[in-house]
Biopython code that builds the backbone (N, CA, C, O; Angstrom):
import numpy as np
from Bio.PDB.StructureBuilder import StructureBuilder

atoms = [
    (1, "UNK", "N", (-15.633, -6.558, -0.177)),
    (1, "UNK", "CA", (-14.867, -5.380, 0.179)),
    (1, "UNK", "C", (-13.532, -5.439, -0.566)),
    (1, "UNK", "O", (-12.929, -6.503, -0.705)),
    (2, "UNK", "N", (-13.087, -4.285, -1.037)),
    (2, "UNK", "CA", (-11.806, -4.159, -1.730)),
    (2, "UNK", "C", (-10.972, -3.111, -1.015)),
    (2, "UNK", "O", (-11.501, -2.195, -0.385)),
    (3, "UNK", "N", (-9.659, -3.260, -1.126)),
    (3, "UNK", "CA", (-8.765, -2.434, -0.331)),
    (3, "UNK", "C", (-7.659, -1.814, -1.174)),
    (3, "UNK", "O", (-7.094, -2.465, -2.053)),
    (4, "UNK", "N", (-7.363, -0.571, -0.901)),
    (4, "UNK", "CA", (-6.139, 0.088, -1.347)),
    (4, "UNK", "C", (-5.237, 0.058, -0.117)),
    (4, "UNK", "O", (-5.689, 0.378, 0.982)),
    (5, "UNK", "N", (-3.971, -0.321, -0.282)),
    (5, "UNK", "CA", (-3.101, -0.448, 0.886)),
    (5, "UNK", "C", (-1.711, 0.106, 0.615)),
    (5, "UNK", "O", (-1.280, 0.247, -0.529)),
    (6, "UNK", "N", (-1.029, 0.414, 1.710)),
    (6, "UNK", "CA", (0.342, 0.935, 1.647)),
    (6, "UNK", "C", (1.219, 0.073, 2.547)),
    (6, "UNK", "O", (0.909, -0.153, 3.717)),
    (7, "UNK", "N", (2.316, -0.400, 1.976)),
    (7, "UNK", "CA", (3.312, -1.158, 2.732)),
    (7, "UNK", "C", (4.590, -0.332, 2.814)),
    (7, "UNK", "O", (4.862, 0.505, 1.953)),
    (8, "UNK", "N", (5.366, -0.579, 3.858)),
    (8, "UNK", "CA", (6.645, 0.114, 4.016)),
    (8, "UNK", "C", (7.712, -0.900, 4.393)),
    (8, "UNK", "O", (7.466, -1.789, 5.207)),
    (9, "UNK", "N", (8.904, -0.772, 3.802)),
    (9, "UNK", "CA", (9.999, -1.660, 4.176)),
    (9, "UNK", "C", (10.895, -0.988, 5.207)),
    (9, "UNK", "O", (10.641, 0.146, 5.613)),
    (10, "UNK", "N", (11.937, -1.686, 5.625)),
    (10, "UNK", "CA", (12.808, -1.168, 6.691)),
    (10, "UNK", "C", (13.608, 0.055, 6.254)),
    (10, "UNK", "O", (14.188, 0.740, 7.097)),
    (11, "UNK", "N", (13.652, 0.341, 4.963)),
    (11, "UNK", "CA", (14.367, 1.504, 4.451)),
    (11, "UNK", "C", (13.445, 2.697, 4.246)),
    (11, "UNK", "O", (13.888, 3.749, 3.787)),
    (12, "UNK", "N", (12.172, 2.546, 4.580)),
    (12, "UNK", "CA", (11.217, 3.626, 4.424)),
    (12, "UNK", "C", (10.606, 3.723, 3.040)),
    (12, "UNK", "O", (9.889, 4.680, 2.749)),
    (13, "UNK", "N", (10.881, 2.738, 2.169)),
    (13, "UNK", "CA", (10.304, 2.733, 0.829)),
    (13, "UNK", "C", (8.858, 2.242, 0.906)),
    (13, "UNK", "O", (8.544, 1.319, 1.658)),
    (14, "UNK", "N", (7.992, 2.864, 0.126)),
    (14, "UNK", "CA", (6.574, 2.531, 0.167)),
    (14, "UNK", "C", (6.160, 1.735, -1.063)),
    (14, "UNK", "O", (6.703, 1.923, -2.151)),
    (15, "UNK", "N", (5.200, 0.850, -0.878)),
    (15, "UNK", "CA", (4.595, 0.071, -1.954)),
    (15, "UNK", "C", (3.093, 0.282, -1.858)),
    (15, "UNK", "O", (2.521, 0.210, -0.770)),
    (16, "UNK", "N", (2.449, 0.545, -2.999)),
    (16, "UNK", "CA", (1.016, 0.791, -3.036)),
    (16, "UNK", "C", (0.349, -0.314, -3.848)),
    (16, "UNK", "O", (0.863, -0.723, -4.889)),
    (17, "UNK", "N", (-0.798, -0.794, -3.369)),
    (17, "UNK", "CA", (-1.508, -1.829, -4.108)),
    (17, "UNK", "C", (-2.983, -1.843, -3.772)),
    (17, "UNK", "O", (-3.451, -1.066, -2.940)),
    (18, "UNK", "N", (-3.716, -2.741, -4.431)),
    (18, "UNK", "CA", (-5.126, -2.950, -4.099)),
    (18, "UNK", "C", (-5.414, -4.442, -4.174)),
    (18, "UNK", "O", (-4.728, -5.181, -4.881)),
    (19, "UNK", "N", (-6.424, -4.877, -3.449)),
    (19, "UNK", "CA", (-6.753, -6.293, -3.384)),
    (19, "UNK", "C", (-8.184, -6.483, -2.896)),
    (19, "UNK", "O", (-8.793, -5.569, -2.341)),
    (20, "UNK", "N", (-8.698, -7.663, -3.110)),
    (20, "UNK", "CA", (-10.010, -8.028, -2.596)),
    (20, "UNK", "C", (-9.908, -8.786, -1.283)),
    (20, "UNK", "O", (-10.910, -8.969, -0.592)),
    (21, "UNK", "N", (-8.708, -9.230, -0.933)),
    (21, "UNK", "CA", (-8.493, -9.975, 0.315)),
    (21, "UNK", "C", (-7.210, -9.452, 0.958)),
    (21, "UNK", "O", (-6.116, -9.931, 0.657)),
    (22, "UNK", "N", (-7.348, -8.487, 1.824)),
    (22, "UNK", "CA", (-6.184, -7.807, 2.400)),
    (22, "UNK", "C", (-5.305, -8.755, 3.218)),
    (22, "UNK", "O", (-4.082, -8.742, 3.076)),
    (23, "UNK", "N", (-5.901, -9.550, 4.046)),
    (23, "UNK", "CA", (-5.136, -10.462, 4.913)),
    (23, "UNK", "C", (-4.284, -11.428, 4.079)),
    (23, "UNK", "O", (-3.107, -11.634, 4.372)),
    (24, "UNK", "N", (-4.882, -12.011, 3.050)),
    (24, "UNK", "CA", (-4.157, -12.944, 2.188)),
    (24, "UNK", "C", (-3.048, -12.233, 1.419)),
    (24, "UNK", "O", (-1.943, -12.759, 1.291)),
    (25, "UNK", "N", (-3.343, -11.037, 0.906)),
    (25, "UNK", "CA", (-2.356, -10.307, 0.110)),
    (25, "UNK", "C", (-1.147, -9.893, 0.943)),
    (25, "UNK", "O", (-0.012, -9.968, 0.472)),
    (26, "UNK", "N", (-1.386, -9.460, 2.173)),
    (26, "UNK", "CA", (-0.272, -9.103, 3.063)),
    (26, "UNK", "C", (0.581, -10.339, 3.337)),
    (26, "UNK", "O", (1.810, -10.263, 3.344)),
    (27, "UNK", "N", (-0.068, -11.462, 3.559)),
    (27, "UNK", "CA", (0.645, -12.718, 3.771)),
    (27, "UNK", "C", (1.510, -13.067, 2.562)),
    (27, "UNK", "O", (2.650, -13.501, 2.726)),
    (28, "UNK", "N", (0.984, -12.884, 1.353)),
    (28, "UNK", "CA", (1.758, -13.149, 0.139)),
    (28, "UNK", "C", (2.983, -12.240, 0.054)),
    (28, "UNK", "O", (4.061, -12.691, -0.333)),
    (29, "UNK", "N", (2.829, -10.986, 0.406)),
    (29, "UNK", "CA", (3.972, -10.061, 0.420)),
    (29, "UNK", "C", (5.017, -10.542, 1.426)),
    (29, "UNK", "O", (6.209, -10.564, 1.120)),
    (30, "UNK", "N", (4.586, -10.917, 2.599)),
    (30, "UNK", "CA", (5.516, -11.322, 3.657)),
    (30, "UNK", "C", (6.213, -12.645, 3.355)),
    (30, "UNK", "O", (7.324, -12.884, 3.829)),
    (31, "UNK", "N", (5.571, -13.500, 2.572)),
    (31, "UNK", "CA", (6.169, -14.781, 2.197)),
    (31, "UNK", "C", (7.073, -14.684, 0.974)),
    (31, "UNK", "O", (7.681, -15.676, 0.572)),
    (32, "UNK", "N", (7.166, -13.493, 0.378)),
    (32, "UNK", "CA", (8.009, -13.297, -0.786)),
    (32, "UNK", "C", (7.380, -13.785, -2.081)),
    (32, "UNK", "O", (8.100, -14.061, -3.041)),
    (33, "UNK", "N", (6.070, -13.898, -2.135)),
    (33, "UNK", "CA", (5.382, -14.397, -3.323)),
    (33, "UNK", "C", (5.042, -13.303, -4.333)),
    (33, "UNK", "O", (4.568, -13.596, -5.431)),
    (34, "UNK", "N", (5.280, -12.057, -3.970)),
    (34, "UNK", "CA", (5.002, -10.925, -4.867)),
    (34, "UNK", "C", (6.351, -10.406, -5.373)),
    (34, "UNK", "O", (7.160, -9.916, -4.585)),
    (35, "UNK", "N", (6.599, -10.512, -6.685)),
    (35, "UNK", "CA", (7.922, -10.148, -7.216)),
    (35, "UNK", "C", (8.409, -8.753, -6.838)),
    (35, "UNK", "O", (9.596, -8.574, -6.565)),
    (36, "UNK", "N", (7.531, -7.774, -6.817)),
    (36, "UNK", "CA", (7.977, -6.401, -6.557)),
    (36, "UNK", "C", (8.350, -6.139, -5.100)),
    (36, "UNK", "O", (8.992, -5.128, -4.812)),
    (37, "UNK", "N", (7.973, -7.005, -4.186)),
    (37, "UNK", "CA", (8.340, -6.818, -2.777)),
    (37, "UNK", "C", (9.144, -7.999, -2.233)),
    (37, "UNK", "O", (9.331, -8.122, -1.023)),
    (38, "UNK", "N", (9.604, -8.845, -3.105)),
    (38, "UNK", "CA", (10.296, -10.069, -2.692)),
    (38, "UNK", "C", (11.610, -9.808, -1.965)),
    (38, "UNK", "O", (11.973, -10.555, -1.056)),
    (39, "UNK", "N", (12.321, -8.763, -2.354)),
    (39, "UNK", "CA", (13.667, -8.523, -1.836)),
    (39, "UNK", "C", (13.716, -8.021, -0.394)),
    (39, "UNK", "O", (14.704, -8.252, 0.303)),
    (40, "UNK", "N", (12.678, -7.344, 0.058)),
    (40, "UNK", "CA", (12.689, -6.739, 1.387)),
    (40, "UNK", "C", (11.474, -7.177, 2.191)),
    (40, "UNK", "O", (10.513, -7.725, 1.651)),
    (41, "UNK", "N", (11.536, -6.926, 3.477)),
    (41, "UNK", "CA", (10.414, -7.208, 4.359)),
    (41, "UNK", "C", (9.540, -5.966, 4.457)),
    (41, "UNK", "O", (10.011, -4.907, 4.871)),
    (42, "UNK", "N", (8.288, -6.087, 4.085)),
    (42, "UNK", "CA", (7.342, -4.976, 4.114)),
    (42, "UNK", "C", (6.286, -5.210, 5.187)),
    (42, "UNK", "O", (5.909, -6.347, 5.470)),
    (43, "UNK", "N", (5.819, -4.120, 5.774)),
    (43, "UNK", "CA", (4.724, -4.218, 6.743)),
    (43, "UNK", "C", (3.628, -3.227, 6.362)),
    (43, "UNK", "O", (3.896, -2.186, 5.762)),
    (44, "UNK", "N", (2.407, -3.562, 6.713)),
    (44, "UNK", "CA", (1.248, -2.731, 6.405)),
    (44, "UNK", "C", (1.262, -1.493, 7.286)),
    (44, "UNK", "O", (1.388, -1.596, 8.507)),
    (45, "UNK", "N", (1.132, -0.313, 6.666)),
    (45, "UNK", "CA", (1.079, 0.927, 7.433)),
    (45, "UNK", "C", (-0.237, 1.669, 7.257)),
    (45, "UNK", "O", (-0.559, 2.555, 8.049)),
    (46, "UNK", "N", (-1.017, 1.309, 6.205)),
    (46, "UNK", "CA", (-2.248, 2.049, 5.948)),
    (46, "UNK", "C", (-3.102, 1.274, 4.961)),
    (46, "UNK", "O", (-2.581, 0.587, 4.082)),
    (47, "UNK", "N", (-4.422, 1.387, 5.108)),
    (47, "UNK", "CA", (-5.322, 0.862, 4.083)),
    (47, "UNK", "C", (-6.630, 1.633, 4.085)),
    (47, "UNK", "O", (-7.005, 2.254, 5.080)),
    (48, "UNK", "N", (-7.317, 1.581, 2.951)),
    (48, "UNK", "CA", (-8.641, 2.170, 2.776)),
    (48, "UNK", "C", (-9.544, 1.069, 2.236)),
    (48, "UNK", "O", (-9.125, 0.296, 1.374)),
    (49, "UNK", "N", (-10.770, 0.988, 2.727)),
    (49, "UNK", "CA", (-11.729, -0.029, 2.273)),
    (49, "UNK", "C", (-12.748, 0.593, 1.330)),
    (49, "UNK", "O", (-13.218, 1.710, 1.548)),
    (50, "UNK", "N", (-13.080, -0.149, 0.277)),
    (50, "UNK", "CA", (-14.050, 0.293, -0.727)),
    (50, "UNK", "C", (-15.026, -0.843, -1.021)),
    (50, "UNK", "O", (-14.673, -2.019, -0.938)),
    (51, "UNK", "N", (-16.241, -0.477, -1.362)),
    (51, "UNK", "CA", (-17.241, -1.469, -1.747)),
    (51, "UNK", "C", (-17.084, -1.915, -3.186)),
    (51, "UNK", "O", (-17.651, -2.931, -3.587)),
    (52, "UNK", "N", (-16.321, -1.165, -3.967)),
    (52, "UNK", "CA", (-16.159, -1.432, -5.394)),
    (52, "UNK", "C", (-14.691, -1.679, -5.730)),
    (52, "UNK", "O", (-13.813, -0.948, -5.271)),
    (53, "UNK", "N", (-14.428, -2.707, -6.530)),
    (53, "UNK", "CA", (-13.069, -2.973, -6.984)),
    (53, "UNK", "C", (-12.557, -1.811, -7.832)),
    (53, "UNK", "O", (-11.386, -1.440, -7.747)),
    (54, "UNK", "N", (-13.426, -1.250, -8.635)),
    (54, "UNK", "CA", (-13.040, -0.117, -9.486)),
    (54, "UNK", "C", (-12.565, 1.067, -8.652)),
    (54, "UNK", "O", (-11.583, 1.720, -9.007)),
    (55, "UNK", "N", (-13.249, 1.348, -7.554)),
    (55, "UNK", "CA", (-12.835, 2.450, -6.685)),
    (55, "UNK", "C", (-11.461, 2.194, -6.078)),
    (55, "UNK", "O", (-10.628, 3.099, -6.029)),
    (56, "UNK", "N", (-11.216, 0.972, -5.615)),
    (56, "UNK", "CA", (-9.917, 0.634, -5.021)),
    (56, "UNK", "C", (-8.810, 0.712, -6.065)),
    (56, "UNK", "O", (-7.727, 1.228, -5.786)),
    (57, "UNK", "N", (-9.075, 0.204, -7.264)),
    (57, "UNK", "CA", (-8.099, 0.247, -8.351)),
    (57, "UNK", "C", (-7.811, 1.690, -8.768)),
    (57, "UNK", "O", (-6.662, 2.053, -9.019)),
    (58, "UNK", "N", (-8.850, 2.497, -8.840)),
    (58, "UNK", "CA", (-8.666, 3.914, -9.193)),
    (58, "UNK", "C", (-7.861, 4.658, -8.142)),
    (58, "UNK", "O", (-7.051, 5.520, -8.481)),
    (59, "UNK", "N", (-8.070, 4.339, -6.874)),
    (59, "UNK", "CA", (-7.301, 4.986, -5.803)),
    (59, "UNK", "C", (-5.824, 4.627, -5.921)),
    (59, "UNK", "O", (-4.957, 5.488, -5.772)),
    (60, "UNK", "N", (-5.540, 3.349, -6.191)),
    (60, "UNK", "CA", (-4.154, 2.936, -6.376)),
    (60, "UNK", "C", (-3.533, 3.699, -7.552)),
    (60, "UNK", "O", (-2.422, 4.217, -7.436)),
    (61, "UNK", "N", (-4.230, 3.768, -8.658)),
    (61, "UNK", "CA", (-3.735, 4.461, -9.841)),
    (61, "UNK", "C", (-3.510, 5.938, -9.548)),
    (61, "UNK", "O", (-2.515, 6.520, -9.983)),
    (62, "UNK", "N", (-4.442, 6.545, -8.806)),
    (62, "UNK", "CA", (-4.317, 7.961, -8.455)),
    (62, "UNK", "C", (-3.040, 8.220, -7.668)),
    (62, "UNK", "O", (-2.303, 9.159, -7.968)),
    (63, "UNK", "N", (-2.779, 7.397, -6.673)),
    (63, "UNK", "CA", (-1.597, 7.597, -5.825)),
    (63, "UNK", "C", (-0.311, 7.306, -6.589)),
    (63, "UNK", "O", (0.683, 8.013, -6.422)),
    (64, "UNK", "N", (-0.324, 6.275, -7.424)),
    (64, "UNK", "CA", (0.880, 5.926, -8.172)),
    (64, "UNK", "C", (1.200, 6.924, -9.283)),
    (64, "UNK", "O", (2.371, 7.152, -9.587)),
    (65, "UNK", "N", (0.194, 7.510, -9.882)),
    (65, "UNK", "CA", (0.402, 8.350, -11.071)),
    (65, "UNK", "C", (0.388, 9.850, -10.818)),
    (65, "UNK", "O", (0.823, 10.625, -11.669)),
    (66, "UNK", "N", (-0.098, 10.261, -9.676)),
    (66, "UNK", "CA", (-0.220, 11.695, -9.415)),
    (66, "UNK", "C", (0.563, 12.058, -8.150)),
    (66, "UNK", "O", (0.190, 11.683, -7.038)),
    (67, "UNK", "N", (1.643, 12.786, -8.350)),
    (67, "UNK", "CA", (2.514, 13.152, -7.238)),
    (67, "UNK", "C", (1.804, 13.879, -6.115)),
    (67, "UNK", "O", (2.135, 13.693, -4.944)),
    (68, "UNK", "N", (0.835, 14.703, -6.461)),
    (68, "UNK", "CA", (0.092, 15.460, -5.448)),
    (68, "UNK", "C", (-0.689, 14.513, -4.536)),
    (68, "UNK", "O", (-0.713, 14.706, -3.321)),
    (69, "UNK", "N", (-1.323, 13.497, -5.111)),
    (69, "UNK", "CA", (-2.082, 12.532, -4.318)),
    (69, "UNK", "C", (-1.150, 11.748, -3.389)),
    (69, "UNK", "O", (-1.484, 11.481, -2.235)),
    (70, "UNK", "N", (0.019, 11.388, -3.912)),
    (70, "UNK", "CA", (1.007, 10.668, -3.099)),
    (70, "UNK", "C", (1.496, 11.545, -1.949)),
    (70, "UNK", "O", (1.641, 11.077, -0.820)),
    (71, "UNK", "N", (1.748, 12.811, -2.241)),
    (71, "UNK", "CA", (2.221, 13.740, -1.209)),
    (71, "UNK", "C", (1.168, 13.907, -0.114)),
    (71, "UNK", "O", (1.493, 13.880, 1.072)),
    (72, "UNK", "N", (-0.086, 14.077, -0.511)),
    (72, "UNK", "CA", (-1.170, 14.232, 0.475)),
    (72, "UNK", "C", (-1.324, 12.979, 1.324)),
    (72, "UNK", "O", (-1.550, 13.065, 2.531)),
    (73, "UNK", "N", (-1.202, 11.814, 0.693)),
    (73, "UNK", "CA", (-1.305, 10.566, 1.446)),
    (73, "UNK", "C", (-0.163, 10.453, 2.458)),
    (73, "UNK", "O", (-0.392, 10.104, 3.616)),
    (74, "UNK", "N", (1.050, 10.746, 2.029)),
    (74, "UNK", "CA", (2.193, 10.682, 2.947)),
    (74, "UNK", "C", (2.024, 11.654, 4.110)),
    (74, "UNK", "O", (2.369, 11.333, 5.247)),
    (75, "UNK", "N", (1.496, 12.834, 3.826)),
    (75, "UNK", "CA", (1.241, 13.810, 4.889)),
    (75, "UNK", "C", (0.193, 13.275, 5.861)),
    (75, "UNK", "O", (0.323, 13.430, 7.075)),
    (76, "UNK", "N", (-0.823, 12.659, 5.329)),
    (76, "UNK", "CA", (-1.921, 12.122, 6.140)),
    (76, "UNK", "C", (-1.454, 11.020, 7.084)),
    (76, "UNK", "O", (-1.946, 10.910, 8.207)),
    (77, "UNK", "N", (-0.496, 10.198, 6.626)),
    (77, "UNK", "CA", (-0.059, 9.055, 7.436)),
    (77, "UNK", "C", (1.365, 9.224, 7.972)),
    (77, "UNK", "O", (2.006, 8.241, 8.345)),
    (78, "UNK", "N", (1.856, 10.450, 8.011)),
    (78, "UNK", "CA", (3.253, 10.700, 8.383)),
    (78, "UNK", "C", (3.643, 10.093, 9.729)),
    (78, "UNK", "O", (4.784, 9.657, 9.884)),
    (79, "UNK", "N", (2.752, 10.052, 10.692)),
    (79, "UNK", "CA", (3.087, 9.505, 12.003)),
    (79, "UNK", "C", (3.125, 7.971, 12.013)),
    (79, "UNK", "O", (3.624, 7.366, 12.962)),
    (80, "UNK", "N", (2.606, 7.359, 10.971)),
    (80, "UNK", "CA", (2.650, 5.889, 10.853)),
    (80, "UNK", "C", (3.882, 5.416, 10.111)),
    (80, "UNK", "O", (4.209, 4.229, 10.146)),
    (81, "UNK", "N", (4.577, 6.333, 9.434)),
    (81, "UNK", "CA", (5.748, 5.981, 8.648)),
    (81, "UNK", "C", (7.008, 6.060, 9.502)),
    (81, "UNK", "O", (7.037, 6.712, 10.546)),
    (82, "UNK", "N", (8.050, 5.376, 9.029)),
    (82, "UNK", "CA", (9.334, 5.405, 9.722)),
    (82, "UNK", "C", (9.872, 6.823, 9.778)),
    (82, "UNK", "O", (9.763, 7.585, 8.817)),
    (83, "UNK", "N", (10.431, 7.151, 10.873)),
    (83, "UNK", "CA", (11.039, 8.474, 11.041)),
    (83, "UNK", "C", (12.545, 8.322, 10.900)),
    (83, "UNK", "O", (13.187, 7.697, 11.744)),
    (84, "UNK", "N", (13.117, 8.892, 9.833)),
    (84, "UNK", "CA", (14.563, 8.785, 9.616)),
    (84, "UNK", "C", (15.304, 9.947, 10.228)),
    (84, "UNK", "O", (16.530, 10.014, 10.138)),
]
sb = StructureBuilder()
sb.init_structure("model")
sb.init_model(0)
sb.init_chain("A")
sb.init_seg("    ")
for serial, (resi, resn, name, xyz) in enumerate(atoms, 1):
    if name == "N":
        sb.init_residue(resn, " ", resi, " ")
    sb.init_atom(name, np.array(xyz, "f"), 0.0, 1.0, " ", f" {name:<3s}", serial, name[0])
structure = sb.get_structure()
């Protein structure tokens, strides 16, 4: 199983990624082992499971590169995100 996931820090900033081991990857983020999330504390707010690594990677690319996909995702998970 492969996962596309969304993390959020205490400032409401989102991080998007994909992995084959969600539990381990979240642990790496929380331990500061991932350079792009090292500075802040991030928590998991959303994930999608895929049977194919290519599908998970494509979903990450879609959300990162296409503003419309990012907007739809944020709308979909708005109640899970921090309310400022």
